[in-house]
C-alpha positions in Angstrom: 19.1 18.1 13.5 18.2 21.0 11.3 15.4 23.4 12.2 13.5 22.3 9.1 13.6 18.7 10.3 12.4 19.7 13.7 9.4 21.5 12.1 8.5 18.5 10.1 8.7 16.3 13.1 6.4 18.7 14.9 3.9 18.5 12.2 4.0 14.7 12.1 3.5 14.6 15.9 0.3 16.6 15.5 -1.3 14.2 13.1 0.2 10.9 14.1 -2.6 8.3 14.6 -3.4 7.6 18.2 -6.2 7.2 20.6 -8.3 10.4 20.7 -10.0 11.3 23.9 -12.7 13.0 21.8 -14.6 13.5 25.1 -16.2 16.9 24.3 -19.5 17.6 26.0 -22.4 19.9 25.2 -22.8 23.1 27.2 -26.0 24.8 28.4 -26.6 26.6 25.1 -27.1 23.1 23.5 -29.8 22.2 26.0 -33.4 23.4 26.2 -33.6 26.2 28.7 -36.6 27.2 30.8 -38.3 30.4 29.5 -36.8 30.3 26.1 -39.3 30.4 23.2 -39.0 27.4 20.9 -39.0 27.7 17.2 -40.7 25.1 15.0 -39.2 22.7 12.5 -41.1 21.9 9.2 -40.2 18.7 7.4 -38.9 16.5 6.2 -40.0 17.7 2.8 -38.8 16.3 -0.5 -37.5 18.4 -3.4 -36.8 17.2 -7.0 -34.0 19.2 -8.4 -33.5 20.6 -11.9 -30.0 21.8 -11.4 -29.0 18.3 -10.4 -31.3 16.6 -12.8 -33.4 13.6 -11.6 -32.3 13.8 -8.0 -34.5 14.0 -5.0 -33.6 15.2 -1.5 -35.0 15.8 1.9 -35.0 19.1 3.6 -36.2 20.8 6.8 -36.9 24.4 7.7 -36.5 25.9 11.2 -38.5 29.0 12.0 -37.6 30.9 15.2 -40.3 31.9 17.6 -39.3 35.5 17.1 -39.8 35.4 13.3 -41.9 38.3 12.1 -43.3 38.0 8.5 -43.0 41.8 8.2 -39.2 41.8 8.8 -36.6 39.9 6.7 -34.8 37.2 8.6 -31.2 36.0 8.2 -30.7 32.7 6.6 -28.3 29.8 7.4 -28.0 26.7 5.3 -26.8 23.3 6.7 -25.6 20.5 4.5 -26.4 16.9 5.6 -29.4 18.6 7.2 -30.6 15.4 8.9 -27.6 15.6 11.2 -27.9 19.3 12.2 -31.6 19.3 12.6 -31.6 16.4 15.0 -32.1 17.6 18.6 -30.9 14.4 20.2 -27.4 14.3 18.6 -24.3 16.6 18.6 -25.3 19.8 16.8 -28.9 20.3 17.9 -29.2 23.4 15.8 -32.9 24.2 16.6 -32.1 24.2 20.4 -28.9 26.3 19.9 -30.7 28.8 17.7 -33.6 29.0 20.2 -31.1 29.9 23.0 -28.8 32.3 21.1 -31.6 34.2 19.4 -33.4 34.6 22.7 -30.2 36.1 24.2 -29.6 38.4 21.3 -26.3 36.6 20.4 -27.4 35.9 16.8 -30.1 37.4 14.6 -33.5 36.0 14.0 -32.5 33.4 11.5 -34.3 30.9 9.3 -32.4 27.6 9.0 -32.5 25.5 5.9 -31.3 21.9 6.5 -30.6 20.2 3.1 -29.6 16.6 2.4 -27.7 15.7 -0.8 -29.5 14.4 -3.8 -30.5 10.8 -4.3 -31.6 9.0 -7.5 -35.0 8.1 -6.1 -37.5 9.2 -3.4 -36.3 6.3 -1.2 -33.6 7.4 1.2 -32.0 4.2 2.7 -28.8 5.8 4.1 -28.7 9.6 4.5 -24.9 9.6 4.6 -24.7 7.6 1.4 -27.0 9.5 -0.9 -26.1 8.7 -4.5 -25.2 12.3 -5.5 -23.4 13.4 -2.3 -19.8 13.4 -3.6 -20.8 15.0 -6.9 -22.5 17.9 -5.1 -20.4 18.3 -2.0 -16.8 17.5 -3.0 -16.8 19.0 -6.5 -15.4 22.4 -7.1 -17.4 25.0 -9.0 -20.7 26.9 -8.6 -23.3 24.2 -9.4 -24.3 23.5 -5.8 -24.4 27.2 -5.0 -26.6 27.7 -8.1 -28.9 24.9 -6.8 -29.4 26.7 -3.5 -29.6 30.3 -4.7 -31.7 29.8 -7.9 -33.8 26.8 -7.0 -34.3 25.8 -3.3 -33.9 29.1 -1.4 -36.4 30.9 -3.7 -38.9 28.1 -2.9 -38.4 28.8 0.8 -38.7 32.5 0.2 -42.3 32.0 -1.1 -43.3 31.4 2.5 -40.7 33.2 4.6 -39.2 36.7 4.2 -35.4 36.5 3.9 -32.9 39.3 3.9 -31.2 40.1 0.6 -28.1 41.2 2.5 -25.3 38.7 1.8 -23.9 39.4 5.3 -27.1 37.8 6.5 -26.5 34.5 4.7 -24.4 31.8 6.3 -23.7 28.2 5.3 -22.4 25.2 7.3 -21.5 21.6 6.9 -19.4 18.7 8.2 -16.8 16.5 6.3 -17.7 16.7 2.6 -20.5 19.1 3.7 -17.9 21.3 5.2 -15.9 21.8 1.9 -19.3 22.2 0.2 -20.2 25.1 2.5 -16.8 26.8 1.8 -17.2 26.2 -2.0 -20.6 27.8 -2.1 -19.3 30.9 -0.4 -16.1 31.0 -2.4 -18.0 30.8 -5.7 -20.9 33.1 -4.6 -19.6 35.6 -2.1 -22.3 37.9 -3.5 -24.8 35.6 -1.7 -23.0 33.8 1.1 -20.5 35.6 3.4 -20.3 33.4 6.5 -19.0 29.8 6.6 -18.7 27.1 9.3 -16.8 23.9 8.3 -16.7 21.0 10.7 -14.0 18.3 10.0 -13.9 19.7 6.4 -12.7 17.4 3.6 -10.3 19.8 1.9 -8.6 16.8 0.3 -8.4 15.3 -3.2 -11.8 13.5 -3.4 -12.9 15.9 -6.2 -10.0 18.4 -6.2 -10.6 20.3 -3.0 -6.9 20.0 -2.0 -6.2 23.0 -4.2 -8.0 25.5 -2.0 -5.0 26.6 0.1 -3.2 27.6 -3.0 -6.3 29.3 -4.5 -6.9 31.2 -1.3 -3.3 32.5 -1.4 -3.3 33.4 -5.1 -6.9 34.4 -6.0 -8.7 37.7 -5.4 -9.7 38.0 -1.7 -13.3 37.3 -1.0 -15.4 39.1 1.7 -15.8 35.9 3.8 -15.8 35.0 7.4 -14.7 31.4 8.0 -14.8 29.1 11.0 -12.8 25.9 10.7 -12.8 22.9 13.1 -10.9 19.7 13.0 -9.2 17.1 15.2 -5.6 15.9 15.3 -6.9 12.3 14.9 -9.1 12.9 11.9 -8.8 10.8 8.7 -5.6 10.0 6.9 -6.2 7.9 3.8 -5.6 7.8 0.0 -7.5 11.1 -0.5 -5.3 13.0 1.9 -4.7 13.9 5.6 -7.6 15.9 7.0 -5.7 17.6 9.9 -2.9 18.7 7.6 -5.4 19.9 5.0 -7.3 22.0 7.6 -4.1 23.4 8.9 -3.1 24.4 5.4 -6.5 26.1 4.9 -6.1 28.0 8.2 -2.5 29.0 7.2 -3.7 30.3 3.8 -6.6 32.2 5.3 -4.2 33.8 7.8 -1.7 34.7 5.0 -4.4 36.6 3.1 -5.7 38.2 6.3 -9.2 36.7 6.1 -11.6 37.0 9.0 -11.2 33.4 10.2 -11.0 31.2 13.2 -9.5 27.7 13.5 -10.2 25.3 16.3 -8.0 22.1 16.3 -9.0 19.5 18.9 -7.9 15.9 19.5 -10.9 14.2 18.0 -11.3 11.8 15.1 -13.8 12.1 12.2 -16.7 12.7 14.5 -19.1 15.5 15.4 -18.4 15.7 19.1 -16.0 18.7 19.0 -18.0 20.5 16.4 -21.2 20.1 18.4 -19.6 21.3 21.6 -18.2 24.4 19.8 -21.3 25.2 17.8 -22.8 27.9 20.1 -19.5 29.7 20.4 -18.9 29.4 16.6 -22.3 30.9 15.9 -21.7 33.8 18.4 -18.4 34.5 16.6 -19.9 34.2 13.1 -22.7 36.6 13.8 -20.9 38.8 16.3 -21.4 42.2 14.5 -24.4 41.5 12.4 -27.1 44.2 12.7 
């Protein structure tokens, strides 16, 4: 058997469907700790967009206990915000932020949790909002424009945010993961830090082109954390594990500041949730 055939067999063995253990557990940084000041969560609030005309969306704001209105805070945006703001599920961002900010392992950071747009102010299924694919899976700068020119300025009326792009991060899962990357790719003048959980870098709206774009386009000043599982989706849109491996290979080829964590999970949030504190420490490790 040729060496090329052996390599292909090796790739197939990585992504062959099977039973994933997917048994990741949350560590102490994802649990409330005694003596740690608790930030507050405002919301859900509802926003009617003009960039995405006639769409409504829910959003939440986390404000750390250490926030000082006289000092600009860092900002981190989370797509599918309902998932990340929930302190009973996998990510538990308010709890993780409380712990890491208290320990000085990330800066004082305002979190903006944003859901995709919907065609009414009724939100029957937050994972199936009517405009989700149009906003999250599409390439281009429209979603970044929505954040930077519309929603974030609204938040900045109340909270003082840093103007430093190194102090702006963005995160999401699945289609929200590719959305986070797209926002930073299109607007590195604003977003410099990205976390993608089980990112959909496949052909739903053309995202399968990113590995080639990364290799060929001008290098952006981005820091990127990717997570996926070897038993993630494999369907007509593409193969998620292979797509994320291709993303990681392209980022490595262009010497990006990146980290890729491949587990054995399926299209779930268990691995990403367990990794989140470490991912945030890595993402913010040298921010002053």
